[in-house]
LUMMI-256257 format. One record per atom (N, C-alpha, C): x, y, z. Coordinates in steps of 0.02 Angstrom, whole numbers, padded with zeros to 5 digits, always signed. Example, Ala and Ser with C-alpha at 12.3 -4.5 7.8 and 13.67 -1.06 7.14 Angstrom:
! residues 2
+00660-00284+00390/+00615-00225+00390/+00660-00165+00390/+00642-00112+00354/+00684-00053+00357/+00645+00002+00394/
END
This chain:
! residues 335
-00063-01395-00534/-00121-01357-00511/-00142-01378-00441/-00140-01443-00427/-00159-01468-00361/-00112-01441-00308/-00047-01439-00325/+00003-01412-00277/-00010-01338-00266/-00028-01302-00319/-00041-01230-00312/-00100-01218-00266/-00155-01256-00276/-00214-01246-00236/-00200-01261-00162/-00161-01315-00150/-00144-01331-00081/-00103-01275-00050/-00057-01247-00089/-00013-01194-00063/-00053-01131-00047/-00097-01109-00094/-00135-01048-00081/-00185-01059-00025/-00213-01120-00019/-00258-01134+00037/-00221-01129+00103/-00159-01152+00105/-00119-01148+00165/-00105-01075+00183/-00091-01033+00132/-00080-00962+00144/-00142-00929+00173/-00201-00948+00147/-00263-00918+00171/-00276-00937+00244/-00264-01001+00260/-00273-01022+00329/-00225-00986+00375/-00163-00977+00351/-00113-00941+00392/-00133-00869+00403/-00162-00837+00350/-00183-00767+00357/-00238-00760+00408/-00287-00806+00406/-00342-00803+00453/-00318-00815+00524/-00273-00863+00534/-00247-00877+00600/-00208-00817+00627/-00168-00785+00583/-00130-00726+00604/-00176-00669+00623/-00231-00661+00585/-00278-00607+00600/-00310-00617+00668/-00334-00679+00682/-00366-00693+00746/-00316-00688+00803/-00255-00711+00791/-00204-00706+00843/-00187-00634+00859/-00187-00591+00808/-00173-00520+00820/-00228-00487+00860/-00291-00507+00847/-00345-00480+00887/-00338-00499+00960/-00313-00560+00972/-00304-00582+01041/-00249-00543+01077/-00206-00511+01037/-00150-00473+01067/-00167-00401+01081/-00231-00382+01075/-00250-00312+01084/-00230-00284+01152/-00226-00326+01202/-00209-00302+01269/-00139-00274+01272/-00098-00289+01222/-00029-00265+01222/-00022-00196+01192/-00077-00167+01169/-00075-00104+01133/-00047-00048+01177/-00002-00007+01147/+00023+00052+01181/-00003+00114+01145/+00018+00172+01167/-00007+00232+01137/+00018+00239+01065/-00026+00266+01022/-00009+00273+00952/+00036+00334+00942/+00076+00332+00889/+00117+00388+00870/+00097+00410+00799/+00109+00472+00783/+00089+00497+00718/+00126+00460+00662/+00095+00458+00605/+00122+00423+00547/+00133+00349+00564/+00179+00316+00530/+00195+00247+00547/+00263+00244+00581/+00266+00267+00644/+00330+00274+00679/+00333+00226+00737/+00390+00191+00743/+00404+00150+00801/+00477+00162+00820/+00487+00198+00875/+00555+00216+00895/+00586+00263+00843/+00646+00247+00820/+00679+00287+00768/+00653+00273+00698/+00610+00223+00691/+00590+00199+00625/+00527+00232+00600/+00530+00263+00542/+00471+00286+00507/+00459+00238+00449/+00404+00201+00453/+00386+00156+00399/+00349+00197+00345/+00382+00206+00289/+00351+00246+00235/+00288+00212+00211/+00238+00252+00194/+00176+00225+00167/+00189+00191+00100/+00173+00126+00096/+00184+00089+00034/+00131+00107-00017/+00147+00096-00081/+00104+00118-00136/+00060+00063-00163/+00081+00000-00157/+00044-00055-00189/+00004-00097-00139/+00013-00086-00074/-00027-00118-00023/-00025-00075+00040/-00068-00090+00088/-00075-00047+00147/-00016-00057+00194/+00001-00004+00232/+00056-00005+00280/+00028-00015+00350/+00071-00025+00401/+00046-00039+00469/+00023+00022+00508/+00028+00082+00481/+00010+00142+00519/-00065+00147+00530/-00085+00171+00588/-00154+00187+00604/-00154+00261+00622/-00180+00304+00577/-00174+00376+00586/-00225+00411+00543/-00232+00477+00554/-00273+00519+00511/-00234+00533+00447/-00255+00501+00392/-00218+00506+00329/-00266+00510+00271/-00242+00538+00215/-00279+00537+00153/-00231+00526+00095/-00249+00483+00050/-00211+00472-00012/-00249+00507-00068/-00220+00560-00095/-00254+00601-00145/-00205+00622-00200/-00192+00581-00250/-00216+00512-00260/-00157+00465-00263/-00170+00402-00283/-00118+00358-00308/-00137+00341-00380/-00091+00352-00426/-00103+00343-00497/-00057+00289-00523/-00084+00242-00563/-00042+00189-00591/-00062+00176-00663/-00015+00149-00701/-00026+00132-00771/+00012+00068-00787/-00023+00020-00818/+00009-00045-00833/-00029-00079-00889/+00008-00113-00934/-00020-00157-00985/-00017-00228-00961/-00073-00265-00967/-00073-00334-00943/-00124-00376-00982/-00116-00442-00983/-00164-00485-01019/-00228-00493-00979/-00286-00491-01014/-00351-00500-00981/-00404-00519-01032/-00448-00565-01014/-00504-00585-01057/-00482-00606-01126/-00426-00642-01130/-00401-00667-01194/-00371-00614-01239/-00359-00554-01212/-00331-00499-01251/-00281-00462-01207/-00263-00402-01227/-00219-00360-01187/-00252-00293-01176/-00240-00264-01117/-00271-00200-01099/-00219-00155-01068/-00221-00091-01086/-00180-00039-01053/-00225-00003-01004/-00211-00009-00939/-00255+00018-00888/-00222+00074-00849/-00258+00128-00842/-00239+00183-00797/-00288+00184-00739/-00260+00185-00679/-00301+00180-00618/-00286+00240-00573/-00340+00272-00549/-00334+00328-00502/-00374+00310-00440/-00340+00302-00384/-00373+00282-00322/-00361+00334-00268/-00406+00335-00219/-00400+00379-00162/-00422+00341-00099/-00397+00363-00042/-00414+00331+00022/-00415+00383+00076/-00455+00369+00129/-00461+00415+00186/-00465+00373+00249/-00423+00390+00298/-00423+00357+00363/-00435+00409+00417/-00483+00395+00462/-00499+00441+00517/-00497+00404+00583/-00455+00431+00629/-00450+00400+00695/-00515+00407+00734/-00539+00351+00761/-00595+00351+00807/-00571+00353+00879/-00517+00316+00893/-00480+00318+00957/-00407+00323+00938/-00361+00331+00986/-00290+00335+00968/-00263+00274+00932/-00297+00217+00935/-00272+00157+00902/-00321+00125+00853/-00378+00156+00841/-00429+00129+00797/-00450+00181+00745/-00450+00161+00681/-00467+00208+00628/-00522+00179+00583/-00565+00224+00558/-00612+00208+00505/-00577+00218+00439/-00588+00173+00390/-00554+00177+00326/-00604+00173+00269/-00591+00207+00215/-00631+00202+00154/-00585+00215+00094/-00595+00177+00040/-00556+00188-00020/-00597+00170-00082/-00582+00203-00137/-00615+00190-00200/-00572+00221-00255/-00600+00225-00316/-00560+00253-00370/-00595+00251-00437/-00555+00261-00490/-00580+00265-00559/-00530+00230-00605/-00556+00193-00654/-00514+00156-00701/-00530+00177-00772/-00478+00179-00813/-00486+00189-00886/-00446+00133-00920/-00480+00096-00964/-00448+00040-00998/-00449+00051-01074/-00392+00039-01104/-00384+00045-01176/-00374-00024-01205/-00427-00051-01238/-00425-00117-01270/-00410-00110-01344/-00391-00164-01378/-00379-00160-01450/-00439-00136-01490/-00501-00145-01464/-00560-00125-01503/-00594-00062-01475/-00567-00031-01423/-00598+00028-01395/-00580+00040-01323/-00610+00092-01293/-00595+00112-01225/-00656+00102-01179/-00642+00087-01116/-00694+00081-01065/-00670+00117-01003/-00717+00148-00967/-00701+00182-00905/-00756+00168-00854/-00739+00173-00790/-00788+00163-00738/-00759+00166-00669/-00803+00164-00619/-00783+00169-00550/-00752+00104-00526/-00702+00110-00483/-00673+00053-00448/-00719+00033-00391/-00709-00027-00363/-00749-00048-00306/-00733-00004-00246/-00780+00000-00199/-00772+00040-00138/-00768-00007-00078/-00720+00006-00034/-00710-00033+00027/-00715+00013+00087/-00750-00009+00139/-00753+00027+00202/-00732-00021+00258/-00701+00004+00311/-00679-00042+00363/-00651-00008+00424/-00620-00048+00467/-00587-00026+00527/-00516-00054+00528/-00470-00015+00557/-00401-00036+00563/-00377-00021+00634/-00344-00070+00665/-00327-00065+00736/-00254-00082+00748/-00219-00039+00784/-00150-00054+00803/-00151-00099+00864/-00122-00158+00857/-00126-00206+00912/-00060-00214+00950/-00004-00193+00920/+00059-00203+00955/+00112-00155+00928/+00151-00127+00975/+00206-00082+00958/+00263-00095+01005/+00324-00096+00979/+00384-00102+01019/+00433-00050+00992/+00436+00007+01026/+00478+00062+01002/+00552+00044+01003/+00573+00008+01055/+00644-00008+01061/+00667-00052+01003/+00624-00097+00982/+00642-00144+00929/+00610-00126+00861/+00583-00065+00856/+00557-00039+00793/+00507-00088+00761/+00457-00108+00799/+00407-00156+00775/+00337-00127+00782/+00295-00142+00733/+00227-00115+00731/+00182-00166+00696/+00124-00182+00727/+00077-00230+00698/+00007-00200+00704/-00031-00204+00649/-00101-00183+00648/-00143-00237+00615/-00208-00236+00629/-00255-00281+00595/-00311-00239+00567/-00344-00265+00516/-00399-00229+00486/-00455-00276+00466/-00514-00249+00461/-00572-00286+00436/-00612-00239+00392/-00614-00254+00327/-00648-00210+00279/-00706-00247+00246/-00753-00208+00221/-00811-00235+00184/-00809-00205+00114/-00803-00249+00064/-00807-00227-00005/-00881-00221-00024/-00903-00160-00039/-00974-00148-00053/-00992-00179-00120/-01039-00226-00119/-01058-00263-00179/-01085-00218-00234/-01060-00226-00295/-01084-00192-00355/-01076-00116-00350/-01029-00094-00308/-01014-00023-00305/-00969-00002-00363/-00935-00050-00395/-00893-00036-00452/-00931-00043-00517/-00895-00034-00572/-00924-00035-00639/-00911-00100-00674/-00964-00129-00705/-00955-00190-00744/-00912-00177-00805/-00911-00116-00829/-00873-00100-00890/-00799-00114-00881/-00773-00103-00820/-00701-00113-00808/-00689-00173-00762/-00739-00215-00753/-00731-00278-00716/-00728-00270-00642/-00757-00217-00614/-00755-00206-00541/-00824-00212-00509/-00873-00239-00547/-00940-00249-00520/-00942-00314-00482/-00907-00317-00425/-00898-00378-00387/-00952-00385-00333/-00963-00446-00308/-01011-00454-00252/-00982-00426-00188/-01023-00426-00135/-00998-00406-00069/-00940-00452-00049/-00891-00423-00016/-00834-00462+00008/-00816-00441+00079/-00788-00487+00117/-00760-00473+00183/-00685-00482+00178/-00647-00435+00209/-00575-00432+00198/-00537-00424+00264/-00525-00478+00301/-00481-00473+00359/-00408-00467+00337/-00370-00428+00374/-00300-00419+00355/-00254-00407+00414/-00190-00420+00403/-00137-00407+00452/-00084-00365+00417/-00058-00313+00452/-00009-00267+00424/+00048-00259+00476/+00110-00264+00454/+00165-00264+00502/+00225-00226+00475/+00267-00203+00521/+00330-00172+00503/+00383-00188+00555/+00444-00200+00533/+00500-00215+00578/+00563-00182+00552/+00591-00136+00592/+00655-00105+00575/+00712-00142+00608/+00772-00134+00581/+00831-00169+00606/+00880-00123+00642/+00854-00068+00668/+00897-00022+00706/+00920-00049+00771/+00892-00106+00795/+00912-00136+00858/+00967-00188+00850/+00994-00195+00789/+01046-00245+00778/+01111-00225+00814/+01154-00273+00831/+01217-00258+00865/+01266-00221+00820/+01320-00195+00849/+01369-00156+00811/+01400-00197+00755/+01406-00262+00764/+01436-00303+00711/+01394-00305+00647/+01330-00287+00653/+01285-00285+00595/+01257-00215+00584/+01296-00165+00603/+01271-00096+00601/+01253-00074+00530/+01283-00104+00479/+01268-00085+00410/+01197-00104+00390/+01165-00148+00428/+01096-00168+00414/+01044-00125+00450/+01066-00083+00496/+01019-00045+00537/+00972+00000+00497/+00993+00031+00441/+00946+00073+00404/+00888+00035+00371/+00893-00031+00366/+00843-00070+00330/+00782-00086+00374/+00726-00096+00341/+00664-00117+00374/+00623-00158+00325/+00577-00197+00352/+00531-00237+00312/+00460-00221+00334/+00415-00210+00287/+00344-00206+00302/+00307-00256+00259/+00246-00273+00279/+00208-00322+00241/+00134-00318+00256/+00095-00351+00214/+00022-00353+00222/-00004-00419+00195/-00054-00446+00229/-00090-00506+00207/-00164-00493+00215/-00202-00493+00160/-00273-00480+00161/-00309-00536+00122/-00357-00568+00155/-00395-00622+00124/-00464-00595+00105/-00475-00586+00040/-00538-00558+00015/-00585-00615-00004/-00641-00623+00033/-00687-00679+00023/-00756-00654+00004/-00784-00677-00052/-00852-00657-00072/-00903-00680-00020/-00956-00640-00012/-01010-00655+00034/-01075-00661-00006/-01112-00716+00003/-01174-00725-00033/-01162-00760-00100/-01215-00764-00139/-01212-00802-00202/-01213-00759-00264/-01207-00693-00256/-01208-00649-00314/-01146-00658-00356/-01150-00640-00419/-01096-00650-00467/-01066-00584-00488/-01004-00587-00511/-00969-00528-00536/-00986-00519-00609/-00994-00456-00630/-01009-00440-00700/-00951-00402-00731/-00941-00413-00795/-00886-00379-00830/-00902-00379-00905/-00859-00347-00944/-00864-00347-01016/-00799-00373-01044/-00805-00415-01096/-00746-00444-01129/-00745-00422-01202/-00686-00405-01228/-00682-00384-01298/-00692-00444-01345/-00732-00434-01396/-00741-00484-01449/-00706-00459-01511/-00647-00486-01525/-00606-00460-01579/-00637-00473-01647/-00679-00525-01653/-00709-00541-01718/-00766-00493-01735/-00803-00469-01685/-00858-00423-01697/-00841-00351-01683/-00787-00339-01647/-00768-00271-01630/-00811-00241-01576/-00846-00284-01537/-00889-00260-01483/-00867-00290-01417/-00895-00262-01364/-00883-00288-01297/-00944-00330-01276/-00932-00393-01259/-00986-00438-01239/-00989-00444-01163/-01050-00441-01134/-01056-00449-01062/-01043-00521-01041/-01016-00529-00982/-01006-00595-00954/-01014-00592-00879/-01028-00649-00849/-01036-00653-00776/-00996-00713-00750/-00971-00706-00690/-00931-00759-00659/-00941-00756-00585/-00936-00813-00550/-00943-00812-00477/-00885-00775-00445/-00899-00744-00388/-00845-00712-00351/-00794-00763-00328/-00731-00744-00328/-00676-00790-00312/-00638-00763-00251/-00625-00806-00203/-00583-00787-00146/-00512-00773-00171/-00485-00717-00149/-00419-00695-00172/-00377-00675-00112/-00316-00700-00110/-00268-00681-00058/-00223-00626-00086/-00227-00566-00056/-00183-00511-00075/-00127-00507-00023/-00065-00513-00046/-00010-00513+00001/+00051-00480-00031/+00094-00454+00012/+00153-00422-00014/+00198-00400+00043/+00259-00378+00025/+00306-00353+00074/+00352-00302+00040/+00381-00260+00081/+00428-00210+00055/+00493-00212+00095/+00546-00193+00063/+00611-00182+00094/+00627-00108+00088/+00637-00074+00145/+00646-00002+00146/+00714+00016+00176/+00740+00074+00156/+00805+00098+00181/+00794+00168+00209/+00806+00177+00274/+00796+00241+00307/+00860+00282+00304/+00858+00338+00268/+00918+00381+00264/+00929+00420+00328/+00881+00419+00375/+00893+00450+00440/+00955+00423+00473/+00968+00358+00464/+01025+00326+00497/+01092+00350+00469/+01091+00387+00413/+01153+00411+00383/+01166+00484+00401/+01124+00515+00443/+01130+00586+00458/+01147+00596+00532/+01164+00658+00548/+01180+00676+00617/+01118+00677+00662/+01059+00674+00632/+00997+00673+00672/+00990+00608+00710/+01024+00556+00688/+01020+00491+00722/+01080+00484+00768/+01067+00475+00834/+01122+00468+00881/+01119+00401+00918/+01076+00356+00896/+01072+00290+00926/+01023+00282+00982/+00999+00338+01010/+00951+00335+01065/+00881+00352+01042/+00836+00364+01090/+00768+00383+01071/+00769+00447+01030/+00728+00453+00979/+00730+00513+00936/+00706+00574+00975/+00737+00630+00962/+00718+00693+00994/+00657+00724+00960/+00642+00703+00899/+00585+00728+00861/+00565+00674+00811/+00508+00684+00779/+00486+00634+00730/+00539+00626+00675/+00554+00564+00657/+00605+00553+00605/+00578+00565+00535/+00546+00623+00524/+00520+00641+00459/+00574+00675+00418/+00556+00706+00362/+00602+00741+00318/+00660+00696+00297/+00643+00640+00265/+00696+00595+00243/+00674+00558+00179/+00723+00538+00140/+00713+00496+00082/+00712+00423+00104/+00667+00384+00074/+00663+00313+00090/+00662+00273+00024/+00720+00251+00000/+00719+00204-00057/+00687+00139-00035/+00648+00108-00080/+00614+00047-00062/+00600+00005-00124/+00585-00058-00112/+00559-00102-00164/+00502-00142-00134/+00445-00142-00168/+00386-00178-00146/+00375-00239-00190/+00354-00294-00160/+00336-00355-00196/+00262-00368-00182/+00221-00370-00234/+00148-00375-00226/+00123-00437-00263/+00077-00474-00230/+00050-00536-00257/-00025-00538-00246/-00063-00557-00297/-00134-00569-00292/-00147-00640-00315/-00171-00682-00268/-00177-00754-00281/-00251-00775-00278/-00286-00777-00335/-00355-00799-00335/-00359-00875-00328/-00411-00898-00294/-00420-00970-00284/-00429-01005-00351/-00385-01053-00366/-00389-01090-00427/-00362-01053-00488/-00333-00994-00479/-00308-00955-00535/-00234-00941-00529/-00208-00902-00576/-00137-00885-00577/-00124-00824-00533/-00070-00827-00495/-00049-00771-00454/-00022-00714-00497/-00046-00654-00484/-00021-00593-00517/+00036-00567-00474/+00096-00565-00501/+00155-00548-00461/+00194-00490-00494/+00210-00440-00453/+00250-00384-00477/+00302-00364-00425/+00359-00339-00449/+00409-00306-00407/+00406-00231-00422/+00412-00190-00370/+00400-00118-00378/+00454-00077-00345/+00511-00067-00378/+00564-00026-00349/+00547+00048-00355/+00564+00087-00304/+00551+00158-00307/+00577+00194-00247/+00545+00249-00228/+00567+00290-00172/+00507+00327-00142/+00517+00351-00082/+00468+00396-00050/+00507+00452-00016/+00479+00512-00019/+00506+00566+00022/+00453+00583+00074/+00471+00579+00137/+00424+00589+00192/+00439+00655+00227/+00391+00700+00225/+00396+00763+00261/+00349+00760+00321/+00344+00814+00359/+00303+00813+00419/+00228+00808+00403/+00206+00840+00349/+00135+00842+00334/+00115+00803+00272/+00164+00776+00235/+00148+00741+00174/+00203+00693+00155/+00186+00647+00110/+00234+00601+00081/+00220+00595+00006/+00271+00595-00034/+00264+00583-00105/+00306+00522-00123/+00279+00479-00165/+00316+00418-00183/+00304+00400-00256/+00350+00363-00285/+00344+00340-00354/+00382+00275-00361/+00359+00232-00405/+00393+00169-00416/+00378+00143-00486/+00423+00099-00509/+00414+00064-00573/+00381-00003-00558/+00330-00021-00597/+00297-00085-00590/+00331-00134-00638/+00363-00185-00611/+00400-00234-00651/+00364-00302-00644/+00333-00327-00698/+00299-00392-00693/+00349-00448-00677/+00328-00493-00631/+00370-00550-00614/+00346-00614-00649/+00287-00612-00679/+00263-00667-00720/+00218-00639-00774/+00192-00682-00818/+00152-00658-00874/+00087-00626-00850/+00057-00654-00797/-00005-00625-00770/+00006-00556-00741/+00069-00541-00721/+00084-00477-00690/+00088-00419-00738/+00093-00431-00803/+00095-00377-00851/+00136-00394-00912/+00127-00353-00964/+00163-00362-01026/+00229-00324-01029/+00239-00279-00982/+00299-00238-00981/+00297-00191-00922/+00348-00150-00912/+00350-00106-00854/+00294-00054-00855/+00269-00037-00796/+00222+00017-00787/+00248+00064-00733/+00205+00107-00707/+00226+00154-00655/+00169+00165-00606/+00187+00190-00547/+00139+00207-00495/+00166+00267-00456/+00123+00316-00440/+00144+00375-00401/+00089+00390-00350/+00109+00419-00294/+00063+00430-00238/+00078+00494-00201/+00024+00528-00180/+00030+00584-00133/-00009+00564-00070/+00025+00562-00013/-00005+00544+00050/-00002+00604+00097/-00059+00622+00126/-00064+00679+00171/-00073+00655+00242/-00033+00682+00289/-00040+00667+00360/-00086+00721+00390/-00150+00705+00395/-00200+00756+00410/-00193+00784+00480/-00169+00745+00529/-00162+00771+00597/-00112+00827+00601/-00059+00824+00560/-00009+00878+00558/-00030+00933+00510/-00064+00914+00456/-00082+00964+00405/-00140+01008+00428/-00189+00979+00463/-00247+01016+00488/-00261+00997+00560/-00218+01017+00607/-00224+00995+00676/-00288+01019+00710/-00317+01075+00688/-00379+01099+00718/-00438+01053+00704/-00434+01015+00649/-00488+00969+00631/-00471+00898+00651/-00408+00878+00639/-00388+00809+00650/-00338+00802+00709/-00338+00850+00754/-00290+00848+00809/-00305+00796+00862/-00366+00770+00862/-00384+00718+00911/-00434+00670+00880/-00437+00608+00904/-00485+00560+00877/-00557+00581+00887/-00603+00553+00849/-00673+00572+00851/-00707+00553+00917/-00688+00495+00945/-00725+00468+01001/-00692+00478+01068/-00640+00518+01071/-00606+00531+01134/-00574+00599+01133/-00564+00629+01191/-00530+00693+01196/-00454+00685+01201/-00432+00623+01207/-00360+00611+01214/-00327+00609+01145/-00281+00655+01134/-00247+00659+01069/-00196+00604+01064/-00181+00581+01002/-00127+00532+00993/-00061+00560+01018/-00020+00517+01048/+00043+00538+01078/+00099+00538+01026/+00086+00571+00970/+00133+00570+00915/+00195+00611+00925/+00193+00659+00972/+00250+00703+00981/+00297+00679+01036/+00274+00629+01075/+00315+00605+01130/+00353+00543+01108/+00412+00553+01083/+00451+00498+01054/+00488+00461+01110/+00451+00420+01148/+00480+00383+01204/+00489+00310+01187/+00536+00279+01221/+00544+00207+01215/+00489+00173+01255/
END
């Protein structure tokens, strides 16, 4: 346990240092491109954590189902979440997300609202030639916006994060077979603010009722990464140079690895193999949730997502950021 706490503390310190370092790199920012595109690389929107794109987007919805151990029992949970991102400038977006949960316990069912988060996300670095993209975010978890019935009645939280993507299309000819691959990742440190406590209900198997309980908010490190395969590299649309058009309309097989590490608690770990199909105005994705430890679940689950690219879907409304007349340079695929 002591080794675990030292390790997670080191991860948290690293996340905070990376976040502050990324803010210092803001001067390197270049013009944004639509979706999550850097050069020939389209980073598909991940389903279990946020991707590095800063754009006008809406997730309507992402649906997941998983059985996992909780409160000394087991629960089958269905989660429906939604998110909305609106560009304020070509590189800065306002973000909001929330959702709804339904839990099936051995003694009955509970339903309620998920917590709500609002924040800002900023693209700090892009390298089109080397297919690299880095963004940072700062979100506020609104205290007690969720439901105690489903364990989301949490205190206020502050959530600094770093989001990155790196494609391997710049590798030499000797490693050309690796060029379709890319890696994306996210590190978010969720820290409670103030002294308020989280409320929840726990099943009492002996009485057949749900008993209320309260616990202090716990700092949690949310982190994960994905390995993606761009099928663009297998088609005649890819000629090795700057793309002539957005590299949309492609299948992206991927596997995501997601970890939630609460301070002093067990890490919830899952592997999530699946796929995404990315079109010009939307993306659809699905994956299997495979627990990597006991805390991660009792067996396989699933997750599916519909992601809308609002700037392409409704250009008359989302064709330019709110705070500037300069539209994002998403159509100019330059190195």
